C-alpha positions in Angstrom: -68.5 -53.4 -7.8 -69.2 -51.5 -10.9 -68.3 -47.9 -11.7 -71.2 -45.6 -12.2 -71.8 -44.4 -15.7 -69.8 -41.3 -16.6 -66.7 -42.3 -14.5 -63.5 -42.0 -16.6 -61.7 -45.3 -16.1 -58.5 -43.9 -17.8 -57.9 -41.5 -14.8 -56.3 -43.8 -12.1 -56.8 -41.2 -9.5 -60.5 -41.8 -9.3 -61.9 -44.1 -6.5 -65.2 -45.4 -5.6 -66.7 -45.1 -2.0 -68.5 -48.1 -0.5 -71.6 -47.0 1.3 -71.6 -50.2 3.5 -68.7 -52.3 4.8 -68.5 -55.9 3.8 -67.7 -57.1 7.3 -70.9 -58.5 8.9 -72.9 -58.5 5.7 -75.1 -61.5 4.7 -72.7 -62.2 1.9 -69.6 -62.1 4.1 -71.3 -64.5 6.6 -72.5 -66.9 3.8 -69.1 -66.9 2.2 -67.4 -67.6 5.5 -69.7 -70.4 6.4 -69.1 -72.1 3.0 -65.3 -71.7 3.3 -65.5 -73.1 6.9 -67.3 -76.2 5.6 -64.8 -76.5 2.7 -61.9 -76.4 5.1 -63.5 -79.1 7.4 -63.6 -81.5 4.4 -59.9 -81.3 4.4 -59.7 -81.8 8.2 -58.7 -78.2 9.0 -59.5 -77.4 12.7 -60.6 -73.9 13.7 -58.5 -72.3 16.4 -60.4 -71.9 19.8 -58.3 -68.7 20.4 -59.3 -67.0 17.1 -62.1 -68.5 14.8 -60.5 -66.8 11.8 -57.5 -69.0 12.0 -57.3 -72.7 10.9 -54.7 -75.4 11.3 -54.4 -78.4 9.1 -51.8 -80.6 7.3 -50.8 -81.0 3.7 -48.4 -83.7 2.7 -47.3 -84.0 6.3 -46.5 -80.3 6.8 -48.4 -78.0 9.2 -50.5 -75.4 7.3 -51.9 -72.3 9.0 -54.7 -70.5 7.2 -56.2 -67.0 8.4 -59.3 -65.6 6.9 -60.2 -61.9 7.1 -63.6 -61.1 5.4 -62.7 -62.3 1.9 -58.9 -62.5 2.0 -56.9 -65.5 3.1 -53.3 -65.8 4.4 -51.7 -69.2 4.1 -48.5 -70.1 6.1 -46.6 -73.3 5.6 -43.1 -74.7 5.9 -41.1 -74.7 2.7 -39.4 -77.8 1.4 
C-alpha cells in the first residue's frame, strides 16, 4: 500500500483506510494456494479440523503452522 500524495509521513498519528479487505481477495487465495503447495513439498499435512493449520516435522520434532491471510504462526518444541 502506498500513501497518497500530500500525506505527511512525519506525523505518526496518520493512518490509511483500506477500501477492501484482503480476506477472500484473488491475491489472498493465490498466495494461500502457493503456500499450501510449498508446505506439501515438505510433507506438511493440512488439518481436517481447520484448513489453516498444518502439521509437519523438522529434525524429528513436531511443527504446527497456522496461516491467517498473510500471517503465519509457527509452534515447535524447543531443544
